[in-house]
RODOVO-996808 format. One line per 2 residues: number of its first residue (from 1); their letters; for each residue x, y, z of C-alpha. Coordinates in Angstrom, 1 decimal. Example, Ala and Ser with C-alpha at 12.3 -4.5 7.8 and 13.67 -1.06 7.14 Angstrom:
<rs>
1	AS	12.3/-4.5/7.8 ~ 13.7/-1.1/7.1 $
</rs>
This chain:
<rs>
1	MV	49.6/111.9/32.8 ~ 51.3/114.6/35.0 $
3	PH	50.8/118.0/33.4 ~ 53.9/119.8/32.1 $
5	KP	54.8/123.3/33.0 ~ 54.2/126.0/30.3 $
7	GT	57.2/126.4/28.1 ~ 59.1/123.2/28.9 $
9	PQ	60.6/121.3/26.0 ~ 58.2/118.4/26.5 $
11	LM	55.2/120.7/26.1 ~ 56.7/122.4/23.1 $
13	KQ	57.3/119.0/21.5 ~ 53.7/118.0/22.1 $
15	MN	52.4/121.3/20.7 ~ 54.5/121.0/17.6 $
17	RA	53.3/117.4/17.0 ~ 49.7/118.4/17.5 $
19	MV	50.0/121.2/14.9 ~ 51.4/118.8/12.3 $
21	ID	48.7/116.2/13.0 ~ 46.0/118.8/12.8 $
23	IL	47.2/119.9/9.4 ~ 47.4/116.4/8.2 $
25	TK	43.9/115.8/9.4 ~ 42.3/118.9/7.9 $
27	IG	44.3/119.6/4.8 ~ 46.4/116.6/3.7 $
29	PV	47.9/115.4/1.5 ~ 50.6/118.0/1.9 $
31	SQ	54.4/118.3/1.6 ~ 56.8/118.8/4.5 $
33	TY	57.6/122.2/3.0 ~ 54.0/123.3/3.1 $
35	IC	53.7/122.1/6.7 ~ 56.7/124.3/7.5 $
37	EL	55.1/127.3/5.8 ~ 51.8/126.8/7.7 $
39	TG	53.3/126.2/11.2 ~ 56.4/128.3/11.1 $
41	LS	58.3/125.3/12.3 ~ 61.8/124.6/11.1 $
43	RA	62.5/121.9/8.5 ~ 64.5/119.9/11.1 $
45	TV	61.6/120.0/13.6 ~ 59.0/119.0/10.9 $
47	ST	61.3/116.2/9.6 ~ 61.7/114.8/13.1 $
49	IV	58.0/114.8/13.7 ~ 57.2/113.2/10.4 $
51	SE	59.8/110.5/11.0 ~ 58.2/109.7/14.4 $
53	LR	54.7/109.6/12.8 ~ 56.0/107.3/10.1 $
55	KE	57.4/104.9/12.7 ~ 53.9/104.9/14.4 $
57	EL	52.4/104.2/11.0 ~ 50.2/107.4/11.5 $
59	IL	51.1/108.9/8.1 ~ 51.2/107.7/4.5 $
61	EV	53.1/108.9/1.4 ~ 50.3/109.3/-1.3 $
63	DR	52.0/111.0/-4.2 ~ 55.0/112.9/-5.4 $
65	LS	55.1/116.3/-7.1 ~ 57.8/118.1/-9.0 $
67	SK	59.0/121.4/-7.3 ~ 60.4/124.4/-9.2 $
69	SG	63.9/123.1/-8.6 ~ 63.0/119.8/-10.3 $
71	RR	63.2/117.8/-7.1 ~ 60.3/115.4/-6.4 $
73	RV	58.3/116.4/-3.2 ~ 56.7/113.7/-1.2 $
75	LL	53.1/114.4/-0.2 ~ 51.9/113.1/3.2 $
77	EL	48.5/112.4/4.7 ~ 47.1/111.0/7.9 $
79	NA	46.8/107.2/7.8 ~ 43.1/107.1/8.8 $
81	EA	43.1/103.4/9.2 ~ 46.1/103.4/11.7 $
83	GY	43.5/103.6/14.5 ~ 39.9/103.7/15.5 $
85	VI	37.8/105.4/18.1 ~ 34.4/104.7/19.7 $
87	GI	31.8/107.2/20.4 ~ 28.8/106.5/22.7 $
89	DL	25.7/108.6/23.6 ~ 24.4/107.0/26.8 $
91	GG	20.8/107.9/27.3 ~ 18.3/107.0/29.9 $
93	TK	16.4/104.7/27.5 ~ 18.9/103.8/24.7 $
95	MA	22.5/103.9/24.0 ~ 23.9/104.7/20.6 $
97	GA	27.4/104.1/19.5 ~ 29.8/104.4/16.5 $
99	VT	33.2/103.2/15.5 ~ 35.1/105.5/13.3 $
101	NL	38.6/105.8/11.8 ~ 41.0/108.6/12.7 $
103	RG	39.3/111.0/10.3 ~ 35.9/110.4/11.8 $
105	KV	34.6/108.1/9.0 ~ 32.0/105.8/10.5 $
107	IL	32.7/102.1/10.2 ~ 29.7/100.9/12.3 $
109	RL	26.7/102.3/14.1 ~ 24.7/100.4/16.8 $
111	KE	21.9/101.1/19.2 ~ 20.4/99.0/22.1 $
113	ST	18.6/99.5/25.3 ~ 20.3/101.1/28.3 $
115	NA	18.5/98.8/30.7 ~ 18.1/101.6/33.2 $
117	KA	15.1/100.2/34.9 ~ 17.2/97.3/36.1 $
119	GP	19.3/99.6/38.2 ~ 22.7/101.5/38.0 $
121	EA	24.8/98.4/38.1 ~ 22.9/96.9/35.1 $
123	VF	23.4/100.2/33.2 ~ 27.2/99.8/33.7 $
125	ES	27.2/96.2/32.7 ~ 25.2/96.9/29.6 $
127	LV	27.6/99.7/28.6 ~ 30.7/97.4/29.0 $
129	QF	29.0/94.8/26.8 ~ 28.0/97.4/24.3 $
131	IK	31.5/98.6/23.9 ~ 32.8/95.1/23.4 $
133	RL	30.0/94.5/20.8 ~ 31.0/97.6/18.9 $
135	IT	34.6/96.3/18.6 ~ 33.5/92.8/17.7 $
137	ES	31.0/93.7/15.0 ~ 33.2/96.5/13.5 $
139	KV	35.9/93.8/13.0 ~ 38.7/96.4/13.8 $
141	EH	41.8/95.1/15.4 ~ 41.5/95.5/19.2 $
143	RK	45.1/96.9/19.4 ~ 44.1/99.7/17.0 $
145	VK	41.3/101.0/19.3 ~ 42.7/104.4/20.5 $
147	GV	39.9/105.2/23.0 ~ 36.2/105.5/23.7 $
149	GI	34.3/108.7/24.4 ~ 31.0/108.6/26.3 $
151	GV	28.3/111.2/26.7 ~ 26.1/110.9/29.8 $
153	PG	22.9/112.8/30.8 ~ 24.3/114.4/33.9 $
155	IV	27.2/116.4/35.5 ~ 30.7/115.0/34.9 $
157	VN	33.6/116.1/37.0 ~ 37.1/115.0/37.9 $
159	KG	38.1/113.4/34.5 ~ 35.2/111.1/34.2 $
161	TV	33.3/110.9/37.5 ~ 29.5/111.2/37.0 $
163	QW	28.5/113.5/39.8 ~ 24.7/113.0/39.2 $
165	AP	22.8/111.4/36.3 ~ 19.1/110.9/37.4 $
167	AL	18.1/109.0/34.3 ~ 20.8/106.4/35.1 $
169	NW	20.6/106.7/38.9 ~ 24.3/107.3/39.0 $
171	KD	25.6/109.5/41.8 ~ 29.4/110.2/42.3 $
173	FP	30.0/107.2/40.1 ~ 33.7/107.0/38.8 $
175	LA	32.7/105.8/35.3 ~ 36.0/106.3/33.6 $
177	NE	38.0/104.5/36.3 ~ 35.5/101.7/36.5 $
179	LK	35.6/101.1/32.7 ~ 39.4/101.1/32.8 $
181	RY	39.1/97.8/34.8 ~ 37.5/96.2/31.7 $
183	LD	39.1/98.1/28.9 ~ 42.8/98.5/27.9 $
185	FP	42.5/101.8/26.1 ~ 41.7/105.4/27.2 $
187	VY	38.2/106.4/28.4 ~ 36.8/109.9/28.1 $
189	VE	33.5/111.0/29.7 ~ 31.6/114.2/29.2 $
191	ND	28.1/115.6/29.6 ~ 25.8/114.5/26.7 $
193	VN	24.7/118.1/25.7 ~ 28.3/119.2/25.6 $
195	LQ	29.1/116.4/23.2 ~ 26.1/117.3/21.0 $
197	AL	27.8/120.8/20.7 ~ 31.1/119.1/19.9 $
199	GE	29.4/117.0/17.3 ~ 27.7/119.9/15.6 $
201	YW	31.0/121.9/15.7 ~ 33.1/119.2/14.0 $
203	YG	30.7/117.4/11.8 ~ 27.4/119.3/11.6 $
205	SG	25.9/122.7/11.3 ~ 28.6/124.4/13.4 $
207	QG	31.7/123.8/11.2 ~ 33.8/127.0/10.9 $
209	VD	31.9/128.8/13.6 ~ 34.1/130.4/16.3 $
211	VL	31.4/130.6/19.0 ~ 28.7/128.0/18.9 $
213	VC	25.9/127.1/21.2 ~ 23.9/123.9/21.0 $
215	LA	20.5/124.2/22.8 ~ 19.3/120.7/23.4 $
217	IG	15.5/120.6/23.9 ~ 14.3/117.2/24.9 $
219	TG	12.9/115.8/28.2 ~ 14.9/118.7/29.7 $
221	LG	16.6/121.8/28.6 ~ 20.3/122.4/28.5 $
223	AG	23.1/124.0/26.3 ~ 26.6/123.1/25.2 $
225	II	29.0/125.9/24.5 ~ 32.0/125.9/22.1 $
227	IN	34.4/128.9/22.1 ~ 37.2/128.8/19.6 $
229	GQ	37.0/125.1/19.2 ~ 36.9/124.3/22.9 $
231	LF	34.1/123.3/25.2 ~ 33.4/125.9/27.8 $
233	TG	32.1/124.3/30.9 ~ 32.6/127.0/33.6 $
235	TH	34.2/126.8/37.0 ~ 31.8/124.2/38.4 $
237	QA	31.0/122.4/35.1 ~ 27.6/124.2/35.1 $
239	AG	27.9/126.5/32.1 ~ 25.0/126.1/29.8 $
241	EV	22.4/125.1/32.5 ~ 19.8/127.4/31.0 $
243	CN	17.2/125.2/32.6 ~ 17.7/127.4/35.7 $
245	MV	16.8/130.7/34.1 ~ 13.8/132.6/35.3 $
247	AN	11.3/134.8/33.5 ~ 10.7/137.5/36.2 $
249	IS	11.5/138.5/39.8 ~ 8.4/136.6/41.1 $
251	QL	10.3/133.3/40.4 ~ 13.3/134.2/42.6 $
253	GK	13.8/132.7/46.0 ~ 12.0/129.5/45.2 $
255	NY	12.9/125.9/44.6 ~ 11.8/124.2/41.4 $
257	PG	11.4/120.4/41.0 ~ 13.8/118.9/38.4 $
259	FG	16.3/121.3/37.1 ~ 14.8/124.7/37.2 $
261	FL	12.0/127.1/36.2 ~ 12.7/127.5/32.5 $
263	ES	12.9/123.7/32.0 ~ 9.4/123.5/33.5 $
265	QA	8.2/125.8/30.7 ~ 10.4/125.1/27.6 $
267	SG	11.1/121.4/27.3 ~ 9.5/118.3/25.9 $
269	NA	8.0/117.4/29.2 ~ 6.7/121.0/29.6 $
271	LA	4.9/120.8/26.3 ~ 3.2/117.5/27.2 $
273	TR	2.3/118.5/30.7 ~ 0.9/121.8/29.7 $
275	FA	-1.3/120.3/27.0 ~ -2.6/117.5/29.3 $
277	DI	-3.5/120.2/31.9 ~ -5.7/122.2/29.5 $
279	CP	-7.0/119.2/27.5 ~ -8.6/116.6/29.9 $
281	SA	-9.5/114.4/26.9 ~ -5.8/113.9/26.0 $
283	PD	-4.6/110.3/26.5 ~ -2.2/109.3/29.3 $
285	NI	1.5/109.5/28.8 ~ 1.5/112.0/25.9 $
287	DA	4.7/113.5/24.6 ~ 5.8/116.6/22.7 $
289	EY	5.4/114.8/19.4 ~ 1.7/114.2/20.2 $
291	VF	1.2/118.0/20.8 ~ 3.0/118.8/17.5 $
293	ER	0.8/116.4/15.6 ~ -2.4/117.9/17.1 $
295	AR	-1.1/121.4/16.2 ~ -0.4/120.3/12.6 $
297	NG	-4.0/119.0/12.5 ~ -5.3/122.5/13.5 $
299	DS	-5.9/122.0/17.2 ~ -6.0/125.5/18.6 $
301	QA	-5.2/124.3/22.2 ~ -2.0/122.6/20.9 $
303	VA	-1.1/125.7/19.0 ~ -1.5/127.9/22.1 $
305	VI	0.7/125.5/24.2 ~ 3.4/125.6/21.5 $
307	DD	3.3/129.4/21.4 ~ 3.7/129.6/25.2 $
309	FT	6.6/127.1/25.0 ~ 8.2/129.2/22.2 $
311	RH	8.0/132.5/24.3 ~ 9.8/130.8/27.2 $
313	LA	12.4/129.2/24.9 ~ 13.0/132.7/23.5 $
315	LA	14.2/133.7/27.0 ~ 17.0/131.1/26.7 $
317	IV	17.9/132.5/23.2 ~ 18.0/136.1/24.6 $
319	GI	20.1/135.1/27.6 ~ 22.6/133.0/25.5 $
321	AT	22.9/135.8/22.8 ~ 23.3/138.6/25.3 $
323	VL	26.1/136.9/27.3 ~ 28.0/134.9/24.7 $
325	DP	27.2/136.6/21.3 ~ 27.4/133.3/19.4 $
327	GL	27.6/133.2/15.7 ~ 25.2/130.3/15.7 $
329	IV	22.7/128.6/18.0 ~ 21.8/125.0/17.0 $
331	LG	18.5/123.6/18.2 ~ 19.0/119.9/19.1 $
333	GG	17.3/117.2/21.0 ~ 14.0/115.5/20.2 $
335	VA	11.8/118.6/20.4 ~ 13.9/120.2/17.6 $
337	QG	12.1/117.8/15.2 ~ 9.0/120.0/15.6 $
339	AD	10.9/123.2/14.9 ~ 8.9/123.9/11.7 $
341	LF	6.1/124.8/14.1 ~ 8.0/127.3/16.2 $
343	LS	11.4/128.4/14.7 ~ 10.2/131.4/12.9 $
345	QL	8.2/132.6/15.8 ~ 11.2/132.0/18.1 $
347	EA	13.3/134.4/16.0 ~ 10.4/136.9/16.0 $
349	YA	10.2/136.9/19.8 ~ 13.9/137.1/20.4 $
351	SP	15.2/139.3/17.6 ~ 13.7/142.7/18.6 $
353	VL	15.2/142.4/22.1 ~ 18.7/141.9/20.9 $
355	QV	21.4/144.1/19.5 ~ 22.6/141.2/17.3 $
357	MP	20.5/138.1/16.6 ~ 22.5/135.0/16.1 $
359	RL	21.7/132.5/13.4 ~ 19.2/129.9/14.6 $
361	VT	19.3/126.5/12.8 ~ 18.1/123.0/13.6 $
363	TQ	20.6/120.2/14.1 ~ 22.1/118.8/11.0 $
365	LG	23.2/115.5/12.8 ~ 20.0/114.8/14.6 $
367	AE	20.2/111.9/17.0 ~ 23.8/111.3/15.9 $
369	AG	25.1/114.6/17.3 ~ 26.1/113.1/20.7 $
371	VM	27.7/110.1/19.2 ~ 29.8/112.2/16.8 $
373	GA	30.7/114.5/19.7 ~ 31.9/111.5/21.6 $
375	VA	34.1/110.6/18.6 ~ 35.4/114.2/18.4 $
377	LT	36.2/114.1/22.2 ~ 38.2/110.9/21.7 $
379	LH	40.0/111.9/18.5 ~ 41.3/115.2/19.9 $
381	NT	42.6/113.4/23.1 ~ 44.1/110.8/20.8 $
383	NE	46.0/113.5/18.9 ~ 47.6/114.5/22.2 $
385	DP	47.0/118.3/21.8 ~ 47.8/119.8/25.2 $
387	LR	46.3/123.2/24.4 ~ 43.0/122.0/22.9 $
389	SI	42.1/119.3/25.4 ~ 38.3/119.1/25.5 $
391	TS	38.0/116.7/28.4 ~ 36.2/117.9/31.6 $
</rs>
């Protein structure tokens, strides 16, 4: 769609419609009079929008109340079953998906293998079939599917092109455009960590928080940033790449394999690698969970490795808090499942350095954060809000 110039009647109409839909989504059932009071829109404008939404079957009359004048007032709410959206978290090993109604109520959840070892083409084919399977098994009418949102482990540019996703072996892959060849509804693509942040903001620990950061600690290390309800991705879609932070000047002027110095010290891979280095008796292919298990059983070497990891992770907390002053930092990703072993110490390391220490919590949604973020991405684009667009 061609963007409209600020202040044009078309843009104002979209903005007014979006405000009404937002109220119906968050507050309903409400009367037209109350919508006027909340938005400042005229009765004629609200009446026109409501009439359009009725024709589209997007709203329902649910009750009638008597006003002070004795007239009966119609109460309206969003028809949540008027449409459905699909959210997918596409990982290097597995893909998880959900189908929800227009209020985000989950109708179906599914998981299956990404098939990444078979090559980039196989990943795409698996994704297409997974989307079709979600529609079939949810038993929703195909015509009511309003769109699909997809989170990928990589950099996303140009409205759905995956610039680089190593886990999927995709480079400059126009994912959104390719999917449109097989699907007859809109496709939205975003970085997976950004969608974890959206998921926490709309459905998890971050509800009601103006400035939120989701720090995803898994195989790698990254952050998704929400400011006043919108994703902040930066000029080059690189905001939140805390993996590139350094600890001191000795690390400047060097190249680091993977995605940066801090990721080499404060990630799931870092925990496993460090423990394997100092403990020759450790089995092959250990992961962070193995280190956590050893620490819980009193292994002093595992405890020391976790402490070193925590000190480096505190650098990310300090950097984020200093620049963004968030109200909340949510720790997500697989490593967050071991937060009982490091969360209190993480606060102890970071707090004295900062003027204001943000609240630190672990993810409320767990592995579902990315899926629900993809749902939020699609829902907000479906609602056609031109000022709160959260696509990249």
